[in-house]
N, C-alpha and C positions, 0 to 999 in steps of 0.2 A: 109762361110764368104765371102772373095773376089771372084768375078766372079761366084756367085751362079747360075745365069741364064744361063751361058755358060758351067756349070760344066758337064752335061751329054753329050752334043755333043762333048766336048773336050776329055772326056775319051773314047768315041767311036772312035774318030779320032786317039787317041794315040794307042788304041788296034789294029787299022787297020794298022798303020805304026809305030810300037814300036821302031825299030832301028833308023829310020831317025829322028823322033821327039825327041827321047831320046838324041841322039847325039847333036842335035841342041840346046836343052835347057841346057844340062849339060856342054857343051863347054863354056857357058857364066858364069858358077858359080864355086864356090869352095866348097869342101866337108867340112861340119861343124861337122857332127857326123854320125856314122854308127853302126849298130848292125846286128848280124846274128842269126836268129831263124826261126822256122817253124810257119808262120802266115797264111798259106793256109790250113794246116791240111788235106791234100789230101791222106795221108797214104803212100806217096812215100819216107818218111824219109829224104827228101832233105831240107836243110836249106835255107831260103830266106834271101836276103840281103836288109836291110831297111836303108835308108840313107836320110840325109837332106843336100841339097845344097843351097848356098846363093850367091847372087850377091850384092857386096858392093855398096853403093851410090857413093863412090870414094875410091881410094887406101888408104887414111888415115882414112876413116870413119869406125866405128864399126856398123853403121846402114846398114842393108841388105834391099835394095829396092825391091828385089825379093827373095822369098824363095820357094823351091820345096821339096816335099816329093817324093822319088823314092823307089819303091819296085822291086827288081830283083828276079823273082821267080826261085826257085831252079830247077824246072823242065823245065825252059825255058820261055822267055817272060818277059816283065817288064811294069810298068806303072808309070806315074808321075802325081802328083797333085799339082797345084799352091796354095800357102798359102799366107797369108798377110805378108807384110814387117814388120820388127822390129829388135829387138836385141836378141842375144844369144838364138836362138831356141834350144830346147832340145826335145828328144824323149824317151819315155818309153814304154815297152811292158807289157801288163797284160790282162787277160781275164776279161773284165768289163761288157760284156753283157751275161756272164755265159753260153756260148755255147761250152765250152771246147777248145776254140782256142784263142790264144793271139791276142789282138787288139793293134793298134798303136795309142799312145797318144802323141800329140805335144803341147808344150807351147812356146809362143813367147812373150818376154817383149816389151811393147810399148815405154818404156823410158820416159813416161810422169811423171808429178809430183806426180800422184797418184799411181805410180808403178803398173799400170794395166797390166794384162797378157791376151793374146789371146790364145784360146785353141781349138784344133781340135782332133777328135777321129774317127778312121776308122777301119772297119773290112775288112779282105781280105780272109776270109774263102772260100775255093773252088775257089779261084781267082775271087770271086765276090766282087766288091768294094761297101761297104755300109758306108755311112756317119752316124755314130751313134749319132752325135752331142754331146754336153755336157749339163749338167743341166743349165737352165736359172738362172741368179742371183736372189736371194731372194728379193721380194718386201715387203715393210713394211710401216706402217703409222708412220712417224717420223717427229716430229715438236717441235719447241720451245713452252713452255707454261709459264704463268706468274710465277714470283718469281725466275727468272734466273734458269730455269730448262728445261730439254728436255724430251719428251715422245716418246718412241719407242714401237710400238705394232707389233708383229711378226705374221706370218700366222697361227701359232699354238695357237693364242689367248693370249699368254703371253705378259704382258706389263711391261716395265721397265721405271722408272723415274730416271733421272740422275741430280744430283745437280751440277749446274755450277756457283755457287755464287762466286767462285774464279776468274771468268772471268768478273765480274761485270763492272770493270773499262773499259775494252775493248768494251764490249757490249754497255755500255752507250755512249762511244765515237762514236761508229758506228751508234748510234740512233736506235739500235735494241730494247732497253728497255727505258722506262721513268718511274722513281719512281717504278721500279720493275714490271711494266706492259708492255706487248708487244706493240710496236708501231703499228704493223700490223701482221696478221698471217704469219708465216715464217716456211717453211719446212726445214728439215735437208737434207744434201746431202748424198746419198747412192751410193757408187761406184760399178761398176762391180767387178769381182774377182781380188784381188791383189795376190791371191794364190788359185790354184786348184790342189790338190795333191791326188794321189792314196793311199787309206788306206784300211786296212783289217777290215771287219765288220763281226764278227762271222765266218762263213765258206766261205765267199766270199769277193770279193774286190769291193770297190765303191770309191766315191770321198768325200773329205773334202774341202769345200770352205771357203774363208775368204773375207769379203767385209768391207771396211772402211766406217765409218759413221762420217761425219764432220758437223760443225755448221755454223758459220757466213761466213767462207771462208774455202778453202780446207785444209789449214794447221791447222785449228781449229779442231783437231781430238777429237772426243768424245768417240769412241769405235769401236768395230768390230762386225759384224754379222757372226756367225760361223755356217755352215750348213753341214749336212752329207746326201749323196745321194746313192741310190741303183737302179740299172737298173732292171726293172721288167715289164713283159708283153709289151715289146717293147718300154718302155719309162722310163724316170728318175723319181723316187719317192723320195720325201723329207722324210728322216727318222728322222732327229733331227735338230732343229735349236735353237740357243740361242744368246743373246747379251752379250758381255763382254767388 
């Protein structure tokens, strides 16, 4: 996410000077959340400390203009990763790439009208930092059609037709329709994730994502795209998707 181009050099620099850089960054922030668990799986039975630190925009603000993930390794050393700013960051630990070692998953609220969340996922197995990323939001062919209806076609080929006749007065006022006919082709708005949560699928864990679909304006909510994802062969695979 933020600072992608600088990510690898920054981590190398942090590893070279972990104490100095760590003290400099953390002295600016406040502890938001921390957990203790073995995320390196080196067989030393030492628990690592995983924490999120944030720097508020100002003393009265809940917005954190800077957010950092820090991992203090039980066997010595630590690393810090800068994340995007936002509200109420949370971390969870789960083995999502199925390598037998817990990964670190972080969600950050953007605070916007669409309740969008930012998500990061990292592996620290054997003290090697790997950005596993998260599944990209689902794309769909979603548009208004004649007769005060909306059409949503998902990547699995399923197509949903939604009757919006109860919004006729509003759509006519906006000039979206004239006598039941679309004034011009108009796509629906599909948000990024408003929720991305860890769920169990059979014998392993994956993600369940929710994306809002809106019509003439953002508050004109039509429904949600709900997707389930599994990490396989080094990438995220779409297991199931539906519109509701």
